C-alpha positions as CSV (number, residue, x, y, z in Angstrom):
1,M,107.7,163.5,86.6
2,T,106.7,163.7,83.3
3,T,107.5,165.9,80.7
4,Q,105.1,167.9,78.2
5,T,106.0,167.1,74.7
6,T,105.5,169.3,71.8
7,A,105.6,168.3,68.2
8,P,108.6,170.4,66.5
9,E,106.8,173.4,64.4
10,T,107.2,173.0,60.7
11,P,107.2,176.0,58.4
12,R,103.1,175.2,57.2
13,Q,102.7,174.7,60.5
14,A,104.0,178.1,61.6
15,A,102.4,180.0,58.6
16,T,98.8,178.4,60.0
17,G,99.3,178.9,63.7
18,K,98.6,175.3,64.1
19,H,100.7,175.2,67.4
20,A,99.6,178.2,68.7
21,G,96.4,178.8,71.1
22,L,93.1,179.8,70.1
23,I,93.7,183.6,71.6
24,G,97.0,185.6,71.2
25,L,98.3,184.7,74.6
26,P,101.8,183.4,76.2
27,P,101.2,179.8,77.1
28,A,103.2,180.5,80.4
29,L,100.4,183.6,81.0
30,G,97.6,181.3,80.0
31,R,98.3,178.2,82.4
32,A,98.5,180.9,85.0
33,L,94.9,182.4,84.0
34,A,93.6,178.8,84.2
35,T,95.1,177.4,87.3
36,G,94.7,181.1,89.1
37,G,90.9,180.7,87.5
38,G,90.3,177.4,88.8
39,A,91.3,177.5,92.3
40,L,89.4,180.6,92.8
41,T,86.1,178.9,91.4
42,V,86.6,176.5,94.0
43,V,86.4,179.4,96.7
44,S,83.5,180.7,94.8
45,T,81.2,177.7,95.7
46,F,81.7,178.3,98.8
47,L,79.5,181.7,98.9
48,A,76.1,182.2,98.3
49,W,74.8,182.4,94.6
50,T,71.4,183.6,95.0
51,W,69.8,184.8,97.5
52,T,66.3,182.9,97.6
53,A,65.8,178.7,98.3
54,D,63.3,178.8,95.4
55,F,65.6,177.5,93.0
56,P,66.4,173.7,93.5
57,G,69.4,172.7,95.1
58,D,69.4,175.4,98.3
59,L,72.6,177.5,96.8
60,T,71.8,180.3,99.5
61,V,74.5,178.9,101.8
62,Y,77.9,180.0,102.8
63,G,80.9,177.9,103.9
64,Y,78.6,174.8,101.9
65,P,78.5,173.9,98.4
66,G,75.1,172.4,97.4
67,G,73.0,171.0,94.3
68,L,75.2,172.4,91.3
69,Q,77.7,174.0,93.0
70,V,78.9,170.7,94.0
71,L,79.6,170.1,90.6
72,V,81.3,173.4,89.6
73,L,83.6,172.3,93.4
74,I,84.9,169.2,91.1
75,S,85.5,171.1,87.6
76,G,87.2,173.8,89.6
77,A,89.1,171.3,91.5
78,L,90.0,169.7,88.4
79,T,91.0,172.8,86.4
80,T,93.5,173.4,89.6
81,L,95.5,170.2,89.6
82,F,96.1,170.0,85.9
83,G,97.3,173.6,85.8
84,L,99.6,172.9,88.6
85,A,100.4,169.4,86.9
86,S,101.2,171.9,83.7
87,H,103.3,173.9,85.7
88,G,106.1,171.1,86.8
89,V,104.6,171.1,90.5
90,K,106.6,167.6,92.1
91,G,104.4,165.0,92.9
92,L,101.7,166.0,90.2
93,G,103.6,164.1,87.2
94,W,101.5,161.3,87.5
95,L,98.3,162.8,86.9
96,T,99.5,164.1,83.4
97,P,101.3,161.4,81.7
98,A,100.1,162.4,78.3
99,G,100.7,165.7,79.0
100,A,98.9,168.6,80.9
101,D,98.0,171.4,78.4
102,S,95.1,169.6,76.2
103,A,93.6,168.2,79.5
104,L,93.7,171.8,81.5
105,K,91.9,172.8,78.3
106,L,88.7,170.7,78.7
107,A,88.9,170.8,82.5
108,A,88.7,174.7,82.2
109,L,86.2,174.9,79.7
110,G,83.8,172.0,82.0
111,A,83.9,174.6,85.0
112,F,82.6,177.7,82.2
113,G,80.2,175.2,80.7
114,T,78.3,174.1,84.2
115,T,78.6,177.5,86.0
116,W,77.5,179.6,83.5
117,F,74.8,176.9,82.8
118,T,73.8,177.4,86.2
119,I,73.6,181.2,86.2
120,I,71.3,181.0,83.1
121,A,69.0,179.0,84.9
122,I,68.9,180.7,87.6
123,S,68.5,184.1,86.2
124,T,65.6,182.2,83.5
125,Q,63.6,180.7,86.5
126,L,64.1,183.6,89.4
127,G,63.8,186.6,86.4
128,G,66.9,188.1,85.7
129,L,70.5,188.8,87.1
130,V,69.2,190.3,90.1
131,N,68.5,187.2,92.1
132,L,72.0,186.5,92.2
133,E,74.7,186.4,95.2
134,P,78.2,187.5,94.9
135,G,79.4,183.7,94.6
136,A,77.7,183.8,91.4
137,Y,79.4,187.1,89.8
138,L,82.9,185.7,91.3
139,A,82.7,182.0,89.7
140,A,81.3,183.8,86.2
141,L,84.3,185.6,85.8
142,T,87.2,183.0,87.4
143,T,85.5,180.6,84.9
144,L,85.8,182.9,82.0
145,T,89.1,183.9,83.2
146,A,90.6,179.6,83.4
147,A,88.5,179.2,80.0
148,L,90.6,182.1,78.1
149,G,93.7,181.1,79.8
150,A,93.4,177.7,78.9
151,L,92.5,178.8,75.1
152,A,95.5,180.2,74.8
153,L,97.6,176.6,75.2
154,P,99.5,175.7,72.3
155,F,98.6,172.2,70.4
156,T,100.5,169.3,71.9
157,W,101.4,165.8,69.6
158,P,99.5,163.3,70.9
159,E,101.2,160.2,72.7
160,R,100.8,156.6,71.6
161,E,97.2,155.0,72.3
162,P,97.7,152.2,75.3
163,A,96.8,148.8,74.7
164,D,93.0,147.9,73.8
165,P,91.1,145.9,76.2
166,D,89.1,144.3,73.4
167,D,91.9,143.7,70.9
168,S,94.2,141.4,71.3
169,T,96.0,141.8,68.1
170,W,97.2,145.2,69.2
171,E,99.5,144.1,71.6
172,Q,101.0,142.3,69.2
173,F,101.0,145.2,66.5
174,T,102.5,147.2,69.1
175,H,105.1,144.3,69.9
176,H,106.5,144.7,66.5
177,T,106.3,148.6,65.8
178,R,107.4,149.9,69.4
179,G,110.7,150.2,67.6
180,T,109.6,152.3,65.0
181,W,107.2,154.6,67.5
182,S,110.3,155.0,69.5
183,I,112.5,156.8,67.0
184,V,109.6,158.6,65.6
185,K,108.9,160.0,69.4
186,T,112.6,160.7,69.9
187,A,112.9,162.7,66.8
188,F,110.1,164.7,67.3
189,T,110.2,165.5,71.4
190,T,111.6,168.4,73.1
191,G,111.8,166.8,76.0
192,P,113.3,162.8,77.5
193,S,110.3,161.0,77.7
194,T,109.6,159.0,81.2
195,P,108.8,155.5,81.2
196,A,105.8,155.1,83.3
197,R,106.9,153.2,86.8
198,T,106.1,149.6,87.2
199,L,104.0,149.5,90.2
200,P,103.4,146.3,92.6
201,G,100.6,143.5,91.4
202,Y,98.6,144.8,94.9
203,A,98.9,148.9,94.0
204,E,97.5,147.8,90.2
205,I,94.9,146.0,92.1
206,L,94.1,149.1,94.2
207,I,93.9,151.1,91.5
208,I,91.4,149.0,89.5
209,V,89.2,148.7,92.9
210,A,89.6,153.1,92.8
211,T,87.9,153.1,89.7
212,L,85.3,150.9,89.8
213,A,84.8,152.9,93.1
214,I,84.5,156.0,91.5
215,G,82.6,154.7,88.1
216,L,79.7,153.3,90.6
217,T,80.1,157.0,92.5
218,V,79.6,159.1,89.2
219,F,76.5,156.4,87.8
220,T,74.8,156.7,91.4
221,Y,74.9,160.3,91.3
222,G,74.1,160.3,87.4
223,I,70.9,157.8,87.9
224,G,69.7,159.7,91.6
225,T,69.8,163.5,90.0
226,E,66.6,165.0,91.5
227,Y,65.9,168.0,89.1
228,D,66.5,168.3,85.4
229,E,68.9,171.3,85.9
230,L,71.0,169.2,88.0
231,F,70.9,166.3,85.5
232,I,72.5,168.7,82.7
233,G,74.8,170.0,85.3
234,F,75.9,166.7,85.6
235,L,76.4,165.4,81.6
236,I,78.5,168.5,81.6
237,T,80.5,168.3,84.6
238,A,80.9,164.4,83.4
239,G,81.5,164.6,79.6
240,F,84.2,167.1,80.1
241,G,85.9,165.9,83.3
242,I,86.2,162.1,81.7
243,A,87.8,164.0,78.3
244,A,89.9,165.8,80.3
245,T,91.3,162.6,82.2
246,A,91.6,160.6,78.8
247,K,93.5,163.3,77.2
248,A,95.7,163.7,80.6
249,G,96.3,160.0,79.9
250,L,94.9,159.0,83.0
251,V,92.2,156.7,81.8
252,G,95.1,154.8,79.2
253,R,97.1,154.5,82.0
254,V,94.1,152.7,84.1
255,T,93.2,150.6,80.3
256,T,96.5,149.4,80.7
257,V,96.3,148.4,84.2
258,T,92.9,146.7,83.8
259,T,94.1,145.0,80.7
260,K,96.9,143.2,82.7
261,H,94.5,142.2,85.6
262,R,91.2,141.5,83.1
263,T,89.7,138.7,85.2
264,V,89.8,141.0,88.3
265,T,88.7,143.5,86.4
266,M,85.2,142.0,85.6
267,I,84.8,140.5,89.2
268,G,85.5,143.8,90.4
269,A,83.2,145.4,88.0
270,F,80.4,142.6,88.8
271,V,80.5,143.5,92.2
272,A,80.2,146.9,91.4
273,A,77.5,146.9,89.5
274,A,75.9,144.6,92.6
275,A,76.5,147.0,95.2
276,F,74.4,149.6,93.3
277,P,70.9,148.6,94.7
278,F,72.0,148.6,98.1
279,T,73.2,152.2,97.5
280,Q,69.4,153.0,96.7
281,S,66.7,154.0,99.4
282,D,63.6,153.2,97.4
283,D,62.7,151.4,94.0
284,Q,62.9,154.3,91.8
285,Y,66.2,154.2,90.4
286,A,67.0,150.5,90.5
287,T,63.8,150.4,88.1
288,I,66.0,152.1,85.6
289,G,68.8,150.5,86.5
290,V,67.1,147.3,85.6
291,Y,65.8,148.5,82.0
292,I,69.4,150.0,81.2
293,L,70.9,146.2,81.9
294,I,68.2,145.0,79.6
295,F,68.9,147.2,77.0
296,A,72.7,146.9,77.5
297,T,72.6,143.5,77.4
298,V,70.5,143.1,73.8
299,A,73.1,145.9,72.7
300,L,75.9,143.7,73.6
301,G,74.4,141.0,71.6
302,L,73.6,143.2,68.4
303,N,77.3,143.7,68.9
304,I,78.2,140.4,67.5
305,V,76.0,140.8,64.5
306,V,77.1,144.5,64.0
307,G,80.5,144.7,65.6
308,L,82.2,141.8,65.3
309,A,80.4,140.3,61.6
310,G,79.8,144.3,59.9
311,L,76.4,142.6,59.6
312,L,73.9,145.8,59.2
313,D,70.6,144.3,61.2
314,L,67.9,146.8,61.3
315,G,64.8,144.7,62.8
316,Y,67.3,142.9,66.0
317,V,64.6,144.1,68.5
318,A,62.1,141.5,67.2
319,F,64.2,138.8,68.9
320,L,63.9,140.8,72.3
321,G,60.2,140.1,71.3
322,V,60.4,136.5,70.5
323,G,62.0,135.8,73.4
324,A,59.5,138.2,75.8
325,Y,56.5,136.5,74.2
326,T,58.2,133.0,74.4
327,A,58.8,133.3,77.8
328,A,55.4,135.3,78.8
329,M,53.2,132.3,77.2
330,V,55.1,129.4,79.3
331,S,55.1,131.5,82.9
332,G,51.9,131.1,84.0
333,S,50.4,134.3,82.1
334,P,46.2,134.0,82.3
335,S,46.6,135.6,79.3
336,S,48.5,132.9,77.9
337,P,47.2,130.2,75.6
338,F,48.7,127.5,77.0
339,D,48.5,126.2,80.5
340,L,52.4,125.8,81.5
341,Q,54.4,127.7,83.8
342,L,58.1,126.5,83.5
343,P,60.5,127.4,86.1
344,F,62.6,130.1,85.2
345,W,65.8,128.4,83.9
346,L,63.5,126.4,81.4
347,S,61.7,129.3,79.7
348,A,64.7,131.3,79.6
349,L,66.5,128.5,77.7
350,L,63.5,128.0,75.4
351,G,63.1,131.7,74.8
352,A,66.8,132.0,73.7
353,A,66.3,128.9,71.7
354,V,62.9,129.9,69.6
355,A,64.5,133.4,69.3
356,M,68.1,131.6,67.7
357,V,65.3,129.2,65.8
358,F,63.7,132.2,64.4
359,G,67.4,134.2,63.6
360,V,68.3,130.8,61.5
361,I,64.9,130.7,59.7
362,I,65.5,134.6,58.9
363,G,69.2,134.8,58.6
364,A,69.2,131.6,56.1
365,P,67.8,133.0,53.0
366,T,68.8,136.6,53.7
367,L,72.5,136.7,54.8
368,R,73.5,136.1,51.0
369,L,72.9,139.7,50.7
370,R,74.7,142.4,51.2
371,G,75.1,146.1,53.0
372,D,71.8,148.6,52.5
373,Y,69.5,145.3,50.7
374,L,70.3,143.3,53.7
375,A,69.5,145.9,56.1
376,I,66.3,146.5,54.4
377,V,65.4,142.9,54.4
378,T,66.0,142.9,58.7
379,L,63.8,145.9,58.8
380,G,61.2,144.2,56.6
381,F,61.3,140.9,59.4
382,G,61.0,143.8,62.3
383,E,57.7,145.0,61.6
384,I,56.6,141.8,59.8
385,F,57.2,140.2,63.8
386,R,55.2,143.3,65.0
387,L,52.3,142.9,62.8
388,A,52.2,139.5,63.3
389,V,52.1,139.3,66.8
390,L,49.5,142.1,66.7
391,N,47.1,140.3,64.3
392,M,47.4,137.4,66.3
393,D,44.3,137.9,68.3
394,G,41.7,135.5,67.2
395,T,39.9,137.8,64.6
396,S,42.7,138.3,62.2
397,G,44.2,135.2,62.9
398,P,44.9,132.8,64.9
399,D,44.1,133.2,69.3
400,I,47.9,133.1,70.3
401,T,49.4,136.5,71.8
402,N,45.8,138.2,72.1
403,G,46.5,141.4,69.6
404,S,47.0,144.7,70.8
405,N,46.3,144.1,74.0
406,G,49.3,141.8,74.5
407,I,50.0,139.2,77.2
408,S,49.7,140.3,80.1
409,S,49.8,139.5,83.8
410,I,53.3,137.7,84.0
411,P,53.7,136.3,87.4
412,N,56.5,137.3,89.3
413,L,60.0,134.7,89.2
414,N,60.3,132.5,92.1
415,I,63.2,130.7,92.2
416,L,64.4,128.1,94.8
417,G,62.0,130.2,97.0
418,F,63.4,133.8,96.7
419,D,59.8,135.5,95.4
420,F,61.5,138.3,93.2
421,G,58.2,140.0,93.8
422,E,58.6,140.9,97.3
423,E,61.0,142.8,99.6
424,H,64.0,141.2,101.1
425,T,66.7,142.2,103.7
426,I,70.0,141.1,102.7
427,A,72.8,142.1,104.8
428,G,71.0,144.6,106.9
429,F,69.7,146.5,103.4
430,T,66.6,146.0,102.2
431,I,65.9,145.4,98.4
432,A,62.2,145.9,96.4
433,R,61.2,143.9,93.3
434,F,63.1,146.4,90.9
435,A,66.2,145.3,92.6
436,N,65.5,141.9,92.6
437,Y,65.3,142.1,88.9
438,F,68.2,144.0,88.8
439,L,70.5,141.4,89.8
440,L,69.3,139.0,88.3
441,M,69.5,141.1,85.3
442,L,73.1,141.3,85.9
443,V,74.0,138.2,86.1
444,I,72.3,137.3,82.8
445,T,74.7,140.3,81.6
446,L,77.8,138.9,82.9
447,I,76.9,135.9,80.8
448,V,76.4,137.4,77.4
449,V,79.7,139.4,78.5
450,I,81.3,135.6,78.9
451,V,80.0,134.6,75.9
452,F,81.1,137.7,73.7
453,Q,84.4,137.8,74.8
454,R,85.0,133.6,74.1
455,S,83.5,134.1,70.7
456,S,85.4,137.0,69.7
457,D,88.8,135.3,70.6
458,S,87.6,132.6,69.1
459,R,88.5,131.1,65.6
460,I,84.9,131.9,64.8
461,G,85.9,135.3,65.6
462,R,88.3,136.0,63.8
463,A,86.5,134.9,60.9
464,W,83.4,137.5,61.4
465,I,86.5,140.5,61.6
466,A,87.5,139.2,58.4
467,I,84.3,139.1,57.3
468,R,83.8,142.6,58.2
469,E,87.0,143.9,57.1
470,D,86.7,142.6,53.4
471,E,84.4,139.3,53.0
472,T,85.9,139.2,49.4
473,A,89.0,138.5,50.9
474,A,88.1,136.5,53.5
475,L,86.1,134.0,51.0
476,A,89.2,134.1,49.0
477,M,91.4,132.8,51.7
478,G,88.8,129.9,52.6
479,I,86.3,131.1,54.9
480,N,82.7,129.9,54.4
481,G,81.2,133.8,54.8
482,F,77.9,132.3,54.5
483,R,77.9,129.9,57.4
484,V,79.6,132.1,59.7
485,K,77.4,135.3,59.3
486,L,74.8,132.4,59.8
487,I,76.2,131.6,63.0
488,A,76.7,135.3,64.1
489,F,73.1,135.8,63.4
490,A,71.7,133.1,65.5
491,L,74.0,133.6,68.6
492,G,73.3,137.3,68.3
493,A,69.3,136.6,68.3
494,A,70.1,134.0,71.0
495,L,71.6,136.5,73.7
496,A,68.4,138.7,72.5
497,G,65.6,136.4,73.1
498,L,67.5,135.5,76.5
499,A,67.3,139.3,77.9
500,G,63.5,139.2,76.7
501,T,62.6,136.4,78.9
502,V,63.6,138.6,82.0
503,Q,62.2,141.8,80.3
504,A,58.6,140.1,80.0
505,H,58.3,139.6,84.0
506,V,59.7,142.7,84.7
507,T,56.9,144.7,83.0
508,Y,54.3,142.4,83.5
509,T,52.9,142.8,80.0
510,V,54.2,142.3,76.3
511,T,53.0,144.3,73.3
512,P,53.7,145.1,70.3
513,E,54.2,148.4,70.6
514,Q,57.2,148.0,72.4
515,Y,59.1,146.0,70.0
516,Q,58.9,149.2,67.0
517,F,62.0,150.1,64.8
518,A,61.8,153.7,66.2
519,H,60.0,154.8,69.3
520,V,61.0,157.3,72.0
521,V,61.3,155.0,74.5
522,P,64.3,152.5,74.1
523,P,64.6,149.5,73.4
524,N,64.0,149.5,70.1
525,S,66.2,148.7,66.8
526,A,67.1,152.5,66.1
527,F,68.1,152.9,70.0
528,L,70.1,149.3,69.5
529,L,71.9,150.3,66.7
530,A,72.6,154.0,68.1
531,A,74.0,152.3,71.3
532,V,76.5,150.0,69.4
533,V,77.7,152.8,67.7
534,L,78.1,155.4,70.1
535,G,79.7,153.2,72.7
536,G,82.1,151.3,69.9
537,M,81.3,148.6,67.6
538,G,83.6,145.5,68.3
539,T,84.2,146.5,72.0
540,I,82.8,144.8,75.0
541,S,82.4,148.2,77.2
542,G,81.6,150.3,74.7
543,P,77.9,149.1,74.0
544,L,77.3,148.8,77.8
545,V,78.2,152.5,78.0
546,G,76.4,153.6,75.0
547,A,72.9,151.6,76.2
548,A,73.4,153.1,79.6
549,L,73.3,157.0,78.0
550,L,71.1,156.4,75.5
551,Y,68.2,155.0,78.1
552,L,69.4,157.1,80.8
553,I,69.4,160.2,79.4
554,P,66.0,160.0,77.6
555,A,64.5,158.9,80.8
556,K,66.3,162.0,82.8
557,L,64.9,164.6,80.5
558,Q,61.3,164.0,79.9
559,F,60.8,167.6,80.2
560,L,62.3,168.0,77.0
561,D,58.9,166.2,75.6
562,D,58.7,166.3,71.8
563,L,62.3,167.8,71.6
564,Q,63.6,164.6,72.7
565,L,64.5,163.1,69.3
566,F,65.7,166.4,68.4
567,A,68.5,166.7,70.8
568,F,69.3,162.7,70.2
569,G,69.7,163.2,66.8
570,L,72.0,166.5,67.2
571,A,74.5,164.7,69.9
572,L,74.8,161.6,67.7
573,V,75.6,164.0,64.6
574,L,78.1,166.0,66.7
575,L,79.4,162.4,68.0
576,M,80.1,161.6,63.9
577,R,81.8,164.7,63.6
578,F,84.1,164.5,66.4
579,R,84.0,160.8,67.4
580,P,82.9,158.7,64.7
581,E,84.8,155.4,66.3
582,G,83.0,155.5,69.4
583,L,82.8,156.6,73.0
584,I,85.2,153.1,74.0
585,P,86.9,152.4,70.4
586,N,88.2,149.0,69.3
587,R,91.7,150.5,68.6
588,R,91.9,149.5,65.2
589,R,88.7,151.3,63.9
590,Q,90.3,154.2,65.8
591,L,92.8,154.0,63.4
592,E,91.0,153.6,60.1
593,F,88.6,156.8,61.1
594,H,91.7,159.1,62.1
595,E,94.4,157.5,59.5
596,E,94.9,160.7,57.7
597,T,95.4,162.8,60.9
598,E,97.3,159.9,63.0
599,A,98.9,157.2,61.1
600,P,99.7,159.1,57.6
601,T,101.1,161.8,59.9
602,V,103.6,159.7,61.7
603,L,104.9,158.0,59.0
604,G,105.9,161.3,57.0
605,K,107.7,162.8,59.6
606,A,109.5,159.9,59.9
607,G,110.3,159.5,56.6
608,A,111.7,162.5,56.3
């Protein structure tokens, strides 16, 4: 069992109440209220919440949770488990290796948010509180009790973060500083630290498999939500649930295991993603899945330019358009000016090569600029590309791109006799057109991930990071800054062009409007950059997660209409306020953003 560690209270902290809860209840009573409230929340989900089935999800059944009740059940169960762990129940110490109080707070707030959102939605849609049944009242009371109890818990001292799987230098850094950290930790903890028990290799692999299975389940559930209220409840539950497990230390423990077995993790992640189309009964959600992969792949390519090399590129979506237009012209479209139908592998290589050439042409005269000046030039390139293909209609310019009509009727791919436009039965499962393209795009994504990983770990990747951190110092150390940045620009452009070749066949038509700087429907340059920043610059998994969220959320919240961009902007403001390093940050960048609350505090206490 892991001992909950609390920082010693200094006179200043005692005066400001930093270690006290937000309400004036004793911590023991707060834990009891939170735990009991979580248990009763689970019970409330087995009662009817409304008397009519007009509200989606059928919350009228006793003994069987449905719709949003399932999400409340999950949040209540998490609250109960973390509450029992905070009481020191034997056997639950593994659940909270970094302490239970912070995780209990987040889990209780998640249950409260999902429950009260459901109650407000029922009352609004059905016409008042009179439509609520006893189960809803019980859930409202118990989640409120659990939230108030959790807010009474004290501030807890953060544990050391685990190794970052995308930052090999972190392991070397912690190796040299482990002794100092141990002294600091021993001096400022109230109980003995419990080292993590070493598990056998097969057990660690089982943990990886279970984690990937949970991830696939969560993604499949989120993408398959049938109505708007269920998706909003899913966002609340998933957001607070993941944050709670991260605060408890479970995410860090799993990260350590996946870092140790990186190859197994990558293979398992690929297999889990490949299993997604087989979980769908039709092509509706596979369509969203393939567009998410296209968006994520392009975002990962942009991560080389922005995350590793530190070059702010606001016209990156143009390289996606170059690859798409190139593939469309040589794939047998009747709208193409060229009477060609090349094999896919050749058109994919051609699209990547043409995009790389454009990257070199644009980068050569502009990469001597820095900061805002470079951003303005790249933004101009994106607009120039869009206007150029718009005017190549035979009237304003040469007849190459068919102007605003674009290149249409792009035929489906046929690779080794496998027609991607037809349904196929594999192992008893029938997969349709978009599922076929999902599997193809998954292979492209894997290629881009390998290229990113190998590039970032190479000598040129270290040069990119040096340029990003301090270009003047890097130049003084003998790094050819211009050449290094041009390589990053060209490689990022080639990866975007490769993804564009698949996009052309998926969408049937490529038009100039698809490649604007800002557009309600991603991918575009603004959303691509936001995906990199949201997920975490300089990492592999960060842009993939960021792109998935930025594509999935607008696709599922179309009922907001014009408020989509407002909600998107508000979410980014909150993210920059509370987690500026991104959802899955590079550990070095996380310390840079939070050095005033982490490193100086620790060093100051150690020195004292």
